[in-house]
C-alpha positions as CSV (number, residue, x, y, z in Angstrom):
1,X,103.5,115.4,105.9
2,X,102.0,113.6,108.9
3,X,99.6,115.5,111.1
4,X,97.0,114.7,113.8
5,X,94.3,115.3,111.1
6,X,95.9,112.8,108.7
7,X,96.5,110.3,111.5
8,X,92.8,110.5,112.3
9,X,91.8,110.0,108.7
10,X,94.1,107.0,108.3
11,X,92.7,105.6,111.6
12,X,89.2,105.9,110.1
13,X,90.3,104.0,107.0
14,X,91.9,101.2,109.0
15,X,88.8,101.0,111.3
16,X,86.5,100.7,108.2
17,X,88.6,97.8,106.9
18,X,88.8,96.1,110.3
19,X,85.0,96.4,110.6
20,X,84.7,93.2,108.6
21,X,85.3,91.2,111.7
22,X,88.5,89.5,110.5
23,X,92.0,89.5,111.9
24,X,94.2,91.4,109.5
25,X,97.9,90.9,109.0
26,X,100.0,94.1,109.1
27,X,101.3,93.6,105.6
28,X,97.7,93.0,104.2
29,X,96.5,96.2,105.9
30,X,99.5,98.1,104.5
31,X,98.7,96.8,101.0
32,X,95.0,97.4,101.2
33,X,95.3,100.9,102.6
34,X,98.3,101.9,100.5
35,X,99.7,103.7,103.7
36,X,103.4,104.0,104.4
37,X,104.7,102.1,107.5
38,X,104.8,105.3,109.6
39,X,101.2,106.3,108.6
40,X,99.8,102.8,109.3
41,X,101.7,102.6,112.6
42,X,100.4,106.0,113.7
43,X,96.8,105.0,112.7
44,X,97.1,101.8,114.7
45,X,98.5,103.7,117.6
46,X,95.5,106.0,117.5
47,X,93.1,103.1,117.5
48,X,95.0,101.3,120.2
49,X,95.0,104.4,122.4
50,X,91.2,104.6,122.0
51,X,91.0,100.8,122.9
52,X,89.3,100.0,119.6
53,X,91.7,97.4,118.3
54,X,93.3,94.2,119.6
55,X,96.8,93.2,118.6
56,X,98.0,89.6,118.4
57,X,101.4,88.3,117.5
58,X,101.5,85.3,115.2
59,X,104.3,83.3,113.5
60,X,103.7,85.3,110.4
61,X,103.7,88.7,112.1
62,X,101.3,91.1,113.7
63,X,97.5,90.5,113.5
64,X,95.1,93.4,114.1
65,X,91.4,93.2,114.8
66,X,88.6,95.4,115.9
67,X,87.6,94.8,119.5
68,X,84.0,94.1,120.5
69,X,82.9,97.2,122.3
């Protein structure tokens, strides 16, 4: 079951991965975190709402990276 608490935990997992400074493909993030699509999308939404990530479309799909704050 998805909850605010689990979304926050998943957002923390994603933030930790993105903290390496690279741009990550959505599929690679999904594979690395083992999150389901809806869990990863909710975590990315959380981080986007907090203005912590940037999103970039590429020919291969969506790239996600941590913004410089």
